[in-house]
C-alpha positions in Angstrom: 35.2 50.9 -9.4 37.1 47.6 -9.0 36.5 47.8 -5.3 32.8 48.3 -6.0 32.6 45.2 -8.1 34.3 43.1 -5.5 31.9 44.2 -2.8 29.0 43.3 -5.1 30.5 39.9 -5.8 31.1 39.4 -2.1 27.5 40.5 -1.4 26.2 38.1 -4.0 28.2 35.2 -2.5 27.0 36.1 1.0 23.4 36.2 -0.3 23.8 32.8 -1.9 25.3 31.4 1.2 22.4 32.7 3.3 19.8 31.3 0.8 21.5 27.9 0.5 20.1 26.2 3.7 16.6 27.4 2.8 16.9 25.9 -0.7 18.1 22.6 0.8 15.2 22.5 3.3 12.7 23.1 0.5 14.4 20.5 -1.7 14.2 17.8 1.1 10.6 18.7 1.9 9.6 18.3 -1.8 11.6 15.0 -2.0 9.8 13.7 1.1 6.4 14.7 -0.3 7.2 12.9 -3.5 8.1 9.7 -1.7 5.0 10.0 0.4 2.6 10.3 -2.5 4.3 7.8 -4.7 5.1 5.0 -2.2 3.6 5.2 1.3 0.1 6.5 0.5 -0.7 3.9 -2.3 0.6 1.1 -0.1 -1.6 2.2 2.8 -4.6 2.4 0.5 -3.9 -1.1 -0.8 -3.5 -2.4 2.8 -6.9 -0.9 3.8 -8.5 -2.5 0.7 -7.0 -5.9 1.6 -8.1 -5.6 5.2 -11.7 -4.9 4.0 -11.6 -7.9 1.7 -10.4 -10.2 4.5 -13.0 -8.9 6.9 -15.8 -9.4 4.3 -15.3 -13.1 4.0 -18.5 -15.1 4.8 -19.6 -18.7 4.6 -20.6 -19.7 1.1 -18.3 -17.2 -0.7 -16.3 -18.3 -3.7 -12.6 -17.5 -3.3 -9.3 -17.5 -5.1 -6.3 -18.3 -3.0 -2.9 -16.9 -3.4 -1.7 -20.3 -4.7 -4.3 -20.1 -7.5 -6.9 -22.5 -6.2 -10.6 -21.8 -6.4 -12.8 -22.9 -3.6 -15.8 -22.2 -1.4 -15.7 -21.0 2.2 -17.2 -23.6 4.6 -16.2 -22.1 8.0 -14.8 -18.8 9.2 -12.9 -18.2 12.5 -10.9 -15.2 13.7 -7.8 -15.8 11.6 -8.5 -18.9 9.7 -11.0 -20.3 7.2 -11.9 -23.7 5.9 -12.0 -23.9 2.1 -13.6 -26.7 0.1 -11.9 -27.3 -3.2 -13.5 -28.9 -6.3 -16.6 -31.1 -6.4 -15.1 -33.6 -4.1 -16.6 -32.8 -0.7 -13.6 -34.5 1.0 -11.1 -31.8 0.0 -11.4 -29.3 2.8 -8.3 -27.3 3.8 -7.9 -24.9 6.7 -5.9 -21.8 5.7 -5.2 -18.3 6.9 -7.5 -15.5 5.8 -4.5 -13.6 4.4 -4.1 -16.4 1.8 -7.2 -15.3 0.0 -6.7 -13.2 -3.0 -10.2 -12.6 -4.4 -13.7 -13.0 -3.0 -16.9 -13.5 -5.1 -20.2 -13.2 -3.2 -22.9 -15.6 -4.3 -25.8 -14.0 -6.2 -28.9 -13.3 -4.2 -31.6 -14.4 -6.6 
């Protein structure tokens, strides 16, 4: 009887040892999936949204820059824009398109 219990215990230990790598693989797969859905995917969605915003910039749009200034787009090139700030028509600053945080299209009335 004692010999029977030892073989059952040994068999259980052997079964756990065989299942252990499978459990670790499943554990790492679940962990990778969690990181993908919590970090990588939202970051990619935000990057696509930001790219669409930068590509939609046109002359006459009101913009908010990352430094907190409001202005109006005067000229658009491939990577740069010229923004006019305030009522003073002399304050025109060239900046990168990536420095624009928000874009408001003028109302078509």
